[in-house]
mmCIF file of the N, C-alpha and C atoms, coordinates in Angstrom:
data_MODEL
# 
_entry.id   MODEL 
# 
loop_
_atom_site.group_PDB 
_atom_site.id 
_atom_site.type_symbol 
_atom_site.label_atom_id 
_atom_site.label_alt_id 
_atom_site.label_comp_id 
_atom_site.label_asym_id 
_atom_site.label_entity_id 
_atom_site.label_seq_id 
_atom_site.pdbx_PDB_ins_code 
_atom_site.Cartn_x 
_atom_site.Cartn_y 
_atom_site.Cartn_z 
_atom_site.occupancy 
_atom_site.B_iso_or_equiv 
_atom_site.pdbx_formal_charge 
_atom_site.auth_seq_id 
_atom_site.auth_comp_id 
_atom_site.auth_asym_id 
_atom_site.auth_atom_id 
_atom_site.pdbx_PDB_model_num 
ATOM 1   N N  . MET A 1 1  ? 0.856   -1.173 0.000  1.00 0.00 ? 1  MET A N  1 
ATOM 2   C CA . MET A 1 1  ? 0.000   0.000  0.000  1.00 0.00 ? 1  MET A CA 1 
ATOM 3   C C  . MET A 1 1  ? 0.903   1.236  0.000  1.00 0.00 ? 1  MET A C  1 
ATOM 4   N N  . SER A 1 2  ? 0.633   2.149  -0.895 1.00 0.00 ? 2  SER A N  1 
ATOM 5   C CA . SER A 1 2  ? 1.464   3.352  -0.985 1.00 0.00 ? 2  SER A CA 1 
ATOM 6   C C  . SER A 1 2  ? 1.043   4.401  0.043  1.00 0.00 ? 2  SER A C  1 
ATOM 7   N N  . ALA A 1 3  ? 1.958   5.313  0.321  1.00 0.00 ? 3  ALA A N  1 
ATOM 8   C CA . ALA A 1 3  ? 1.661   6.418  1.233  1.00 0.00 ? 3  ALA A CA 1 
ATOM 9   C C  . ALA A 1 3  ? 0.510   7.256  0.683  1.00 0.00 ? 3  ALA A C  1 
ATOM 10  N N  . GLU A 1 4  ? 0.464   7.423  -0.624 1.00 0.00 ? 4  GLU A N  1 
ATOM 11  C CA . GLU A 1 4  ? -0.605  8.207  -1.250 1.00 0.00 ? 4  GLU A CA 1 
ATOM 12  C C  . GLU A 1 4  ? -1.971  7.553  -1.029 1.00 0.00 ? 4  GLU A C  1 
ATOM 13  N N  . GLU A 1 5  ? -2.010  6.226  -1.118 1.00 0.00 ? 5  GLU A N  1 
ATOM 14  C CA . GLU A 1 5  ? -3.270  5.505  -0.893 1.00 0.00 ? 5  GLU A CA 1 
ATOM 15  C C  . GLU A 1 5  ? -3.704  5.626  0.568  1.00 0.00 ? 5  GLU A C  1 
ATOM 16  N N  . ILE A 1 6  ? -2.761  5.501  1.484  1.00 0.00 ? 6  ILE A N  1 
ATOM 17  C CA . ILE A 1 6  ? -3.077  5.654  2.903  1.00 0.00 ? 6  ILE A CA 1 
ATOM 18  C C  . ILE A 1 6  ? -3.635  7.049  3.160  1.00 0.00 ? 6  ILE A C  1 
ATOM 19  N N  . GLU A 1 7  ? -2.966  8.068  2.636  1.00 0.00 ? 7  GLU A N  1 
ATOM 20  C CA . GLU A 1 7  ? -3.434  9.443  2.830  1.00 0.00 ? 7  GLU A CA 1 
ATOM 21  C C  . GLU A 1 7  ? -4.826  9.656  2.252  1.00 0.00 ? 7  GLU A C  1 
ATOM 22  N N  . ARG A 1 8  ? -5.071  9.125  1.073  1.00 0.00 ? 8  ARG A N  1 
ATOM 23  C CA . ARG A 1 8  ? -6.391  9.265  0.436  1.00 0.00 ? 8  ARG A CA 1 
ATOM 24  C C  . ARG A 1 8  ? -7.482  8.645  1.299  1.00 0.00 ? 8  ARG A C  1 
ATOM 25  N N  . LEU A 1 9  ? -7.234  7.472  1.835  1.00 0.00 ? 9  LEU A N  1 
ATOM 26  C CA . LEU A 1 9  ? -8.227  6.781  2.647  1.00 0.00 ? 9  LEU A CA 1 
ATOM 27  C C  . LEU A 1 9  ? -8.490  7.512  3.961  1.00 0.00 ? 9  LEU A C  1 
ATOM 28  N N  . VAL A 1 10 ? -7.433  7.986  4.605  1.00 0.00 ? 10 VAL A N  1 
ATOM 29  C CA . VAL A 1 10 ? -7.596  8.710  5.867  1.00 0.00 ? 10 VAL A CA 1 
ATOM 30  C C  . VAL A 1 10 ? -8.314  10.032 5.619  1.00 0.00 ? 10 VAL A C  1 
ATOM 31  N N  . ARG A 1 11 ? -7.950  10.715 4.537  1.00 0.00 ? 11 ARG A N  1 
ATOM 32  C CA . ARG A 1 11 ? -8.583  11.997 4.225  1.00 0.00 ? 11 ARG A CA 1 
ATOM 33  C C  . ARG A 1 11 ? -10.078 11.820 3.906  1.00 0.00 ? 11 ARG A C  1 
ATOM 34  N N  . ARG A 1 12 ? -10.444 10.693 3.329  1.00 0.00 ? 12 ARG A N  1 
ATOM 35  C CA . ARG A 1 12 ? -11.855 10.425 3.055  1.00 0.00 ? 12 ARG A CA 1 
ATOM 36  C C  . ARG A 1 12 ? -12.646 10.344 4.371  1.00 0.00 ? 12 ARG A C  1 
ATOM 37  N N  . ALA A 1 13 ? -12.038 9.745  5.394  1.00 0.00 ? 13 ALA A N  1 
ATOM 38  C CA . ALA A 1 13 ? -12.701 9.604  6.692  1.00 0.00 ? 13 ALA A CA 1 
ATOM 39  C C  . ALA A 1 13 ? -12.605 10.877 7.531  1.00 0.00 ? 13 ALA A C  1 
ATOM 40  N N  . LEU A 1 14 ? -11.504 11.618 7.374  1.00 0.00 ? 14 LEU A N  1 
ATOM 41  C CA . LEU A 1 14 ? -11.251 12.823 8.169  1.00 0.00 ? 14 LEU A CA 1 
ATOM 42  C C  . LEU A 1 14 ? -10.809 13.942 7.226  1.00 0.00 ? 14 LEU A C  1 
ATOM 43  N N  . PRO A 1 15 ? -11.765 14.584 6.547  1.00 0.00 ? 15 PRO A N  1 
ATOM 44  C CA . PRO A 1 15 ? -11.437 15.561 5.499  1.00 0.00 ? 15 PRO A CA 1 
ATOM 45  C C  . PRO A 1 15 ? -10.565 16.731 5.944  1.00 0.00 ? 15 PRO A C  1 
ATOM 46  N N  . ASP A 1 16 ? -10.639 17.114 7.206  1.00 0.00 ? 16 ASP A N  1 
ATOM 47  C CA . ASP A 1 16 ? -9.852  18.269 7.667  1.00 0.00 ? 16 ASP A CA 1 
ATOM 48  C C  . ASP A 1 16 ? -8.466  17.876 8.189  1.00 0.00 ? 16 ASP A C  1 
ATOM 49  N N  . ALA A 1 17 ? -8.113  16.627 8.055  1.00 0.00 ? 17 ALA A N  1 
ATOM 50  C CA . ALA A 1 17 ? -6.886  16.111 8.665  1.00 0.00 ? 17 ALA A CA 1 
ATOM 51  C C  . ALA A 1 17 ? -5.620  16.689 8.053  1.00 0.00 ? 17 ALA A C  1 
ATOM 52  N N  . ALA A 1 18 ? -4.668  16.966 8.929  1.00 0.00 ? 18 ALA A N  1 
ATOM 53  C CA . ALA A 1 18 ? -3.288  17.229 8.526  1.00 0.00 ? 18 ALA A CA 1 
ATOM 54  C C  . ALA A 1 18 ? -2.574  15.894 8.705  1.00 0.00 ? 18 ALA A C  1 
ATOM 55  N N  . ILE A 1 19 ? -1.984  15.393 7.634  1.00 0.00 ? 19 ILE A N  1 
ATOM 56  C CA . ILE A 1 19 ? -1.433  14.037 7.636  1.00 0.00 ? 19 ILE A CA 1 
ATOM 57  C C  . ILE A 1 19 ? 0.037   14.065 7.250  1.00 0.00 ? 19 ILE A C  1 
ATOM 58  N N  . GLU A 1 20 ? 0.852   13.385 8.045  1.00 0.00 ? 20 GLU A N  1 
ATOM 59  C CA . GLU A 1 20 ? 2.266   13.206 7.726  1.00 0.00 ? 20 GLU A CA 1 
ATOM 60  C C  . GLU A 1 20 ? 2.556   11.709 7.745  1.00 0.00 ? 20 GLU A C  1 
ATOM 61  N N  . ILE A 1 21 ? 3.093   11.211 6.644  1.00 0.00 ? 21 ILE A N  1 
ATOM 62  C CA . ILE A 1 21 ? 3.399   9.787  6.532  1.00 0.00 ? 21 ILE A CA 1 
ATOM 63  C C  . ILE A 1 21 ? 4.876   9.617  6.214  1.00 0.00 ? 21 ILE A C  1 
ATOM 64  N N  . THR A 1 22 ? 5.516   8.696  6.923  1.00 0.00 ? 22 THR A N  1 
ATOM 65  C CA . THR A 1 22 ? 6.912   8.374  6.687  1.00 0.00 ? 22 THR A CA 1 
ATOM 66  C C  . THR A 1 22 ? 7.018   6.888  6.373  1.00 0.00 ? 22 THR A C  1 
ATOM 67  N N  . ASP A 1 23 ? 7.660   6.568  5.257  1.00 0.00 ? 23 ASP A N  1 
ATOM 68  C CA . ASP A 1 23 ? 7.948   5.178  4.913  1.00 0.00 ? 23 ASP A CA 1 
ATOM 69  C C  . ASP A 1 23 ? 9.218   4.809  5.674  1.00 0.00 ? 23 ASP A C  1 
ATOM 70  N N  . LEU A 1 24 ? 9.085   4.025  6.717  1.00 0.00 ? 24 LEU A N  1 
ATOM 71  C CA . LEU A 1 24 ? 10.187  3.752  7.636  1.00 0.00 ? 24 LEU A CA 1 
ATOM 72  C C  . LEU A 1 24 ? 11.280  2.860  7.065  1.00 0.00 ? 24 LEU A C  1 
ATOM 73  N N  . ALA A 1 25 ? 10.922  2.015  6.097  1.00 0.00 ? 25 ALA A N  1 
ATOM 74  C CA . ALA A 1 25 ? 11.908  1.070  5.577  1.00 0.00 ? 25 ALA A CA 1 
ATOM 75  C C  . ALA A 1 25 ? 12.110  1.205  4.063  1.00 0.00 ? 25 ALA A C  1 
ATOM 76  N N  . GLY A 1 26 ? 11.393  2.119  3.418  1.00 0.00 ? 26 GLY A N  1 
ATOM 77  C CA . GLY A 1 26 ? 11.521  2.293  1.980  1.00 0.00 ? 26 GLY A CA 1 
ATOM 78  C C  . GLY A 1 26 ? 10.918  1.156  1.178  1.00 0.00 ? 26 GLY A C  1 
ATOM 79  N N  . ASP A 1 27 ? 9.987   0.417  1.792  1.00 0.00 ? 27 ASP A N  1 
ATOM 80  C CA . ASP A 1 27 ? 9.437   -0.768 1.123  1.00 0.00 ? 27 ASP A CA 1 
ATOM 81  C C  . ASP A 1 27 ? 7.914   -0.748 0.959  1.00 0.00 ? 27 ASP A C  1 
ATOM 82  N N  . ASN A 1 28 ? 7.276   0.410  1.205  1.00 0.00 ? 28 ASN A N  1 
ATOM 83  C CA . ASN A 1 28 ? 5.809   0.518  1.126  1.00 0.00 ? 28 ASN A CA 1 
ATOM 84  C C  . ASN A 1 28 ? 5.111   -0.512 2.004  1.00 0.00 ? 28 ASN A C  1 
ATOM 85  N N  . ASP A 1 29 ? 5.726   -0.848 3.121  1.00 0.00 ? 29 ASP A N  1 
ATOM 86  C CA . ASP A 1 29 ? 5.177   -1.885 3.994  1.00 0.00 ? 29 ASP A CA 1 
ATOM 87  C C  . ASP A 1 29 ? 5.296   -1.533 5.473  1.00 0.00 ? 29 ASP A C  1 
ATOM 88  N N  . HIS A 1 30 ? 6.117   -0.532 5.804  1.00 0.00 ? 30 HIS A N  1 
ATOM 89  C CA . HIS A 1 30 ? 6.358   -0.110 7.187  1.00 0.00 ? 30 HIS A CA 1 
ATOM 90  C C  . HIS A 1 30 ? 6.245   1.410  7.244  1.00 0.00 ? 30 HIS A C  1 
ATOM 91  N N  . TYR A 1 31 ? 5.180   1.915  7.868  1.00 0.00 ? 31 TYR A N  1 
ATOM 92  C CA . TYR A 1 31 ? 4.924   3.353  7.882  1.00 0.00 ? 31 TYR A CA 1 
ATOM 93  C C  . TYR A 1 31 ? 4.729   3.881  9.297  1.00 0.00 ? 31 TYR A C  1 
ATOM 94  N N  . SER A 1 32 ? 4.950   5.175  9.398  1.00 0.00 ? 32 SER A N  1 
ATOM 95  C CA . SER A 1 32 ? 4.565   5.954  10.565 1.00 0.00 ? 32 SER A CA 1 
ATOM 96  C C  . SER A 1 32 ? 3.613   7.023  10.035 1.00 0.00 ? 32 SER A C  1 
ATOM 97  N N  . ILE A 1 33 ? 2.477   7.209  10.707 1.00 0.00 ? 33 ILE A N  1 
ATOM 98  C CA . ILE A 1 33 ? 1.515   8.222  10.282 1.00 0.00 ? 33 ILE A CA 1 
ATOM 99  C C  . ILE A 1 33 ? 1.144   9.093  11.477 1.00 0.00 ? 33 ILE A C  1 
ATOM 100 N N  . SER A 1 34 ? 1.118   10.383 11.234 1.00 0.00 ? 34 SER A N  1 
ATOM 101 C CA . SER A 1 34 ? 0.677   11.352 12.232 1.00 0.00 ? 34 SER A CA 1 
ATOM 102 C C  . SER A 1 34 ? -0.536  12.058 11.643 1.00 0.00 ? 34 SER A C  1 
ATOM 103 N N  . VAL A 1 35 ? -1.643  12.034 12.376 1.00 0.00 ? 35 VAL A N  1 
ATOM 104 C CA . VAL A 1 35 ? -2.889  12.628 11.892 1.00 0.00 ? 35 VAL A CA 1 
ATOM 105 C C  . VAL A 1 35 ? -3.405  13.618 12.930 1.00 0.00 ? 35 VAL A C  1 
ATOM 106 N N  . THR A 1 36 ? -3.648  14.846 12.497 1.00 0.00 ? 36 THR A N  1 
ATOM 107 C CA . THR A 1 36 ? -4.237  15.869 13.351 1.00 0.00 ? 36 THR A CA 1 
ATOM 108 C C  . THR A 1 36 ? -5.575  16.245 12.755 1.00 0.00 ? 36 THR A C  1 
ATOM 109 N N  . SER A 1 37 ? -6.653  16.127 13.557 1.00 0.00 ? 37 SER A N  1 
ATOM 110 C CA . SER A 1 37 ? -7.994  16.389 13.043 1.00 0.00 ? 37 SER A CA 1 
ATOM 111 C C  . SER A 1 37 ? -8.936  16.819 14.167 1.00 0.00 ? 37 SER A C  1 
ATOM 112 N N  . SER A 1 38 ? -9.849  17.710 13.823 1.00 0.00 ? 38 SER A N  1 
ATOM 113 C CA . SER A 1 38 ? -10.889 18.080 14.788 1.00 0.00 ? 38 SER A CA 1 
ATOM 114 C C  . SER A 1 38 ? -11.864 16.924 14.995 1.00 0.00 ? 38 SER A C  1 
ATOM 115 N N  . GLY A 1 39 ? -11.854 15.960 14.090 1.00 0.00 ? 39 GLY A N  1 
ATOM 116 C CA . GLY A 1 39 ? -12.709 14.779 14.221 1.00 0.00 ? 39 GLY A CA 1 
ATOM 117 C C  . GLY A 1 39 ? -12.351 13.902 15.405 1.00 0.00 ? 39 GLY A C  1 
ATOM 118 N N  . PHE A 1 40 ? -11.197 14.151 16.013 1.00 0.00 ? 40 PHE A N  1 
ATOM 119 C CA . PHE A 1 40 ? -10.776 13.387 17.181 1.00 0.00 ? 40 PHE A CA 1 
ATOM 120 C C  . PHE A 1 40 ? -11.270 13.990 18.495 1.00 0.00 ? 40 PHE A C  1 
ATOM 121 N N  . ALA A 1 41 ? -11.836 15.174 18.435 1.00 0.00 ? 41 ALA A N  1 
ATOM 122 C CA . ALA A 1 41 ? -12.268 15.876 19.652 1.00 0.00 ? 41 ALA A CA 1 
ATOM 123 C C  . ALA A 1 41 ? -13.217 15.008 20.474 1.00 0.00 ? 41 ALA A C  1 
ATOM 124 N N  . GLY A 1 42 ? -12.923 14.914 21.758 1.00 0.00 ? 42 GLY A N  1 
ATOM 125 C CA . GLY A 1 42 ? -13.775 14.167 22.673 1.00 0.00 ? 42 GLY A CA 1 
ATOM 126 C C  . GLY A 1 42 ? -13.602 12.659 22.614 1.00 0.00 ? 42 GLY A C  1 
ATOM 127 N N  . LYS A 1 43 ? -12.708 12.168 21.773 1.00 0.00 ? 43 LYS A N  1 
ATOM 128 C CA . LYS A 1 43 ? -12.501 10.728 21.640 1.00 0.00 ? 43 LYS A CA 1 
ATOM 129 C C  . LYS A 1 43 ? -11.240 10.319 22.392 1.00 0.00 ? 43 LYS A C  1 
ATOM 130 N N  . THR A 1 44 ? -11.267 9.119  22.925 1.00 0.00 ? 44 THR A N  1 
ATOM 131 C CA . THR A 1 44 ? -10.079 8.580  23.586 1.00 0.00 ? 44 THR A CA 1 
ATOM 132 C C  . THR A 1 44 ? -8.995  8.323  22.543 1.00 0.00 ? 44 THR A C  1 
ATOM 133 N N  . ARG A 1 45 ? -7.781  8.155  22.990 1.00 0.00 ? 45 ARG A N  1 
ATOM 134 C CA . ARG A 1 45 ? -6.671  7.853  22.080 1.00 0.00 ? 45 ARG A CA 1 
ATOM 135 C C  . ARG A 1 45 ? -6.946  6.560  21.307 1.00 0.00 ? 45 ARG A C  1 
ATOM 136 N N  . VAL A 1 46 ? -7.495  5.572  21.989 1.00 0.00 ? 46 VAL A N  1 
ATOM 137 C CA . VAL A 1 46 ? -7.823  4.301  21.326 1.00 0.00 ? 46 VAL A CA 1 
ATOM 138 C C  . VAL A 1 46 ? -8.853  4.537  20.226 1.00 0.00 ? 46 VAL A C  1 
ATOM 139 N N  . ALA A 1 47 ? -9.878  5.326  20.501 1.00 0.00 ? 47 ALA A N  1 
ATOM 140 C CA . ALA A 1 47 ? -10.909 5.614  19.500 1.00 0.00 ? 47 ALA A CA 1 
ATOM 141 C C  . ALA A 1 47 ? -10.323 6.397  18.323 1.00 0.00 ? 47 ALA A C  1 
ATOM 142 N N  . GLN A 1 48 ? -9.394  7.300  18.599 1.00 0.00 ? 48 GLN A N  1 
ATOM 143 C CA . GLN A 1 48 ? -8.733  8.058  17.536 1.00 0.00 ? 48 GLN A CA 1 
ATOM 144 C C  . GLN A 1 48 ? -7.942  7.127  16.630 1.00 0.00 ? 48 GLN A C  1 
ATOM 145 N N  . HIS A 1 49 ? -7.183  6.242  17.224 1.00 0.00 ? 49 HIS A N  1 
ATOM 146 C CA . HIS A 1 49 ? -6.385  5.296  16.442 1.00 0.00 ? 49 HIS A CA 1 
ATOM 147 C C  . HIS A 1 49 ? -7.287  4.357  15.655 1.00 0.00 ? 49 HIS A C  1 
ATOM 148 N N  . ARG A 1 50 ? -8.388  3.954  16.266 1.00 0.00 ? 50 ARG A N  1 
ATOM 149 C CA . ARG A 1 50 ? -9.333  3.073  15.579 1.00 0.00 ? 50 ARG A CA 1 
ATOM 150 C C  . ARG A 1 50 ? -9.909  3.759  14.346 1.00 0.00 ? 50 ARG A C  1 
ATOM 151 N N  . LEU A 1 51 ? -10.200 5.060  14.445 1.00 0.00 ? 51 LEU A N  1 
ATOM 152 C CA . LEU A 1 51 ? -10.691 5.810  13.280 1.00 0.00 ? 51 LEU A CA 1 
ATOM 153 C C  . LEU A 1 51 ? -9.700  5.749  12.131 1.00 0.00 ? 51 LEU A C  1 
ATOM 154 N N  . VAL A 1 52 ? -8.430  5.924  12.440 1.00 0.00 ? 52 VAL A N  1 
ATOM 155 C CA . VAL A 1 52 ? -7.392  5.886  11.404 1.00 0.00 ? 52 VAL A CA 1 
ATOM 156 C C  . VAL A 1 52 ? -7.283  4.478  10.818 1.00 0.00 ? 52 VAL A C  1 
ATOM 157 N N  . MET A 1 53 ? -7.215  3.474  11.682 1.00 0.00 ? 53 MET A N  1 
ATOM 158 C CA . MET A 1 53 ? -7.082  2.092  11.203 1.00 0.00 ? 53 MET A CA 1 
ATOM 159 C C  . MET A 1 53 ? -8.304  1.652  10.399 1.00 0.00 ? 53 MET A C  1 
ATOM 160 N N  . ASP A 1 54 ? -9.494  2.030  10.853 1.00 0.00 ? 54 ASP A N  1 
ATOM 161 C CA . ASP A 1 54 ? -10.704 1.679  10.111 1.00 0.00 ? 54 ASP A CA 1 
ATOM 162 C C  . ASP A 1 54 ? -10.729 2.365  8.743  1.00 0.00 ? 54 ASP A C  1 
ATOM 163 N N  . ALA A 1 55 ? -10.198 3.580  8.692  1.00 0.00 ? 55 ALA A N  1 
ATOM 164 C CA . ALA A 1 55 ? -10.178 4.325  7.428  1.00 0.00 ? 55 ALA A CA 1 
ATOM 165 C C  . ALA A 1 55 ? -9.347  3.603  6.370  1.00 0.00 ? 55 ALA A C  1 
ATOM 166 N N  . ILE A 1 56 ? -8.242  2.988  6.794  1.00 0.00 ? 56 ILE A N  1 
ATOM 167 C CA . ILE A 1 56 ? -7.414  2.293  5.817  1.00 0.00 ? 56 ILE A CA 1 
ATOM 168 C C  . ILE A 1 56 ? -7.780  0.819  5.700  1.00 0.00 ? 56 ILE A C  1 
ATOM 169 N N  . GLY A 1 57 ? -8.814  0.407  6.408  1.00 0.00 ? 57 GLY A N  1 
ATOM 170 C CA . GLY A 1 57 ? -9.287  -0.970 6.302  1.00 0.00 ? 57 GLY A CA 1 
ATOM 171 C C  . GLY A 1 57 ? -8.479  -1.954 7.121  1.00 0.00 ? 57 GLY A C  1 
ATOM 172 N N  . GLY A 1 58 ? -7.888  -1.483 8.191  1.00 0.00 ? 58 GLY A N  1 
ATOM 173 C CA . GLY A 1 58 ? -7.049  -2.359 9.001  1.00 0.00 ? 58 GLY A CA 1 
ATOM 174 C C  . GLY A 1 58 ? -5.762  -2.648 8.267  1.00 0.00 ? 58 GLY A C  1 
ATOM 175 N N  . MET A 1 59 ? -4.923  -3.472 8.817  1.00 0.00 ? 59 MET A N  1 
ATOM 176 C CA . MET A 1 59 ? -3.645  -3.731 8.163  1.00 0.00 ? 59 MET A CA 1 
ATOM 177 C C  . MET A 1 59 ? -3.741  -4.923 7.227  1.00 0.00 ? 59 MET A C  1 
ATOM 178 N N  . GLY A 1 60 ? -4.470  -5.933 7.618  1.00 0.00 ? 60 GLY A N  1 
ATOM 179 C CA . GLY A 1 60 ? -4.610  -7.092 6.746  1.00 0.00 ? 60 GLY A CA 1 
ATOM 180 C C  . GLY A 1 60 ? -3.274  -7.516 6.156  1.00 0.00 ? 60 GLY A C  1 
ATOM 181 N N  . THR A 1 61 ? -3.261  -7.772 4.870  1.00 0.00 ? 61 THR A N  1 
ATOM 182 C CA . THR A 1 61 ? -2.037  -8.192 4.199  1.00 0.00 ? 61 THR A CA 1 
ATOM 183 C C  . THR A 1 61 ? -1.371  -7.045 3.442  1.00 0.00 ? 61 THR A C  1 
ATOM 184 N N  . LYS A 1 62 ? -1.958  -5.850 3.502  1.00 0.00 ? 62 LYS A N  1 
ATOM 185 C CA . LYS A 1 62 ? -1.419  -4.731 2.737  1.00 0.00 ? 62 LYS A CA 1 
ATOM 186 C C  . LYS A 1 62 ? -0.269  -4.021 3.434  1.00 0.00 ? 62 LYS A C  1 
ATOM 187 N N  . LEU A 1 63 ? -0.230  -4.075 4.753  1.00 0.00 ? 63 LEU A N  1 
ATOM 188 C CA . LEU A 1 63 ? 0.823   -3.416 5.522  1.00 0.00 ? 63 LEU A CA 1 
ATOM 189 C C  . LEU A 1 63 ? 1.376   -4.381 6.549  1.00 0.00 ? 63 LEU A C  1 
ATOM 190 N N  . HIS A 1 64 ? 2.662   -4.258 6.783  1.00 0.00 ? 64 HIS A N  1 
ATOM 191 C CA . HIS A 1 64 ? 3.267   -5.079 7.826  1.00 0.00 ? 64 HIS A CA 1 
ATOM 192 C C  . HIS A 1 64 ? 3.273   -4.334 9.153  1.00 0.00 ? 64 HIS A C  1 
ATOM 193 N N  . ALA A 1 65 ? 3.546   -3.008 9.102  1.00 0.00 ? 65 ALA A N  1 
ATOM 194 C CA . ALA A 1 65 ? 3.642   -2.225 10.332 1.00 0.00 ? 65 ALA A CA 1 
ATOM 195 C C  . ALA A 1 65 ? 3.176   -0.803 10.098 1.00 0.00 ? 65 ALA A C  1 
ATOM 196 N N  . LEU A 1 66 ? 2.407   -0.279 11.047 1.00 0.00 ? 66 LEU A N  1 
ATOM 197 C CA . LEU A 1 66 ? 1.946   1.090  10.977 1.00 0.00 ? 66 LEU A CA 1 
ATOM 198 C C  . LEU A 1 66 ? 1.944   1.673  12.386 1.00 0.00 ? 66 LEU A C  1 
ATOM 199 N N  . SER A 1 67 ? 2.776   2.681  12.588 1.00 0.00 ? 67 SER A N  1 
ATOM 200 C CA . SER A 1 67 ? 2.823   3.400  13.859 1.00 0.00 ? 67 SER A CA 1 
ATOM 201 C C  . SER A 1 67 ? 1.907   4.616  13.708 1.00 0.00 ? 67 SER A C  1 
ATOM 202 N N  . VAL A 1 68 ? 0.939   4.772  14.611 1.00 0.00 ? 68 VAL A N  1 
ATOM 203 C CA . VAL A 1 68 ? -0.056  5.827  14.509 1.00 0.00 ? 68 VAL A CA 1 
ATOM 204 C C  . VAL A 1 68 ? 0.097   6.821  15.650 1.00 0.00 ? 68 VAL A C  1 
ATOM 205 N N  . THR A 1 69 ? 0.128   8.116  15.300 1.00 0.00 ? 69 THR A N  1 
ATOM 206 C CA . THR A 1 69 ? 0.098   9.197  16.269 1.00 0.00 ? 69 THR A CA 1 
ATOM 207 C C  . THR A 1 69 ? -1.071  10.082 15.887 1.00 0.00 ? 69 THR A C  1 
ATOM 208 N N  . THR A 1 70 ? -1.898  10.445 16.875 1.00 0.00 ? 70 THR A N  1 
ATOM 209 C CA . THR A 1 70 ? -3.054  11.290 16.590 1.00 0.00 ? 70 THR A CA 1 
ATOM 210 C C  . THR A 1 70 ? -3.053  12.497 17.512 1.00 0.00 ? 70 THR A C  1 
ATOM 211 N N  . LYS A 1 71 ? -3.592  13.617 16.988 1.00 0.00 ? 71 LYS A N  1 
ATOM 212 C CA . LYS A 1 71 ? -3.729  14.853 17.757 1.00 0.00 ? 71 LYS A CA 1 
ATOM 213 C C  . LYS A 1 71 ? -5.038  15.505 17.361 1.00 0.00 ? 71 LYS A C  1 
ATOM 214 N N  . THR A 1 72 ? -5.607  16.269 18.285 1.00 0.00 ? 72 THR A N  1 
ATOM 215 C CA . THR A 1 72 ? -6.834  17.013 18.007 1.00 0.00 ? 72 THR A CA 1 
ATOM 216 C C  . THR A 1 72 ? -6.482  18.440 17.611 1.00 0.00 ? 72 THR A C  1 
ATOM 217 N N  . LYS A 1 73 ? -7.153  18.939 16.585 1.00 0.00 ? 73 LYS A N  1 
ATOM 218 C CA . LYS A 1 73 ? -6.943  20.342 16.168 1.00 0.00 ? 73 LYS A CA 1 
ATOM 219 C C  . LYS A 1 73 ? -7.541  21.257 17.184 1.00 0.00 ? 73 LYS A C  1 
# 
């Protein structure tokens, strides 16, 4: 899964999101993502991370590793 695809999927779920993605190993399989969105307001950290993971459809076989950081605008 490419960084562009991840960003597109997250942006579809959280249109106002500021998104930073880093390919940690250069293999399109290990990423770090930082998402800042007002859509996280009032949600626990677990719920925020779940929103991001649900947006990309979970990891399944498309990603090996994804480190998620979330912040509220």
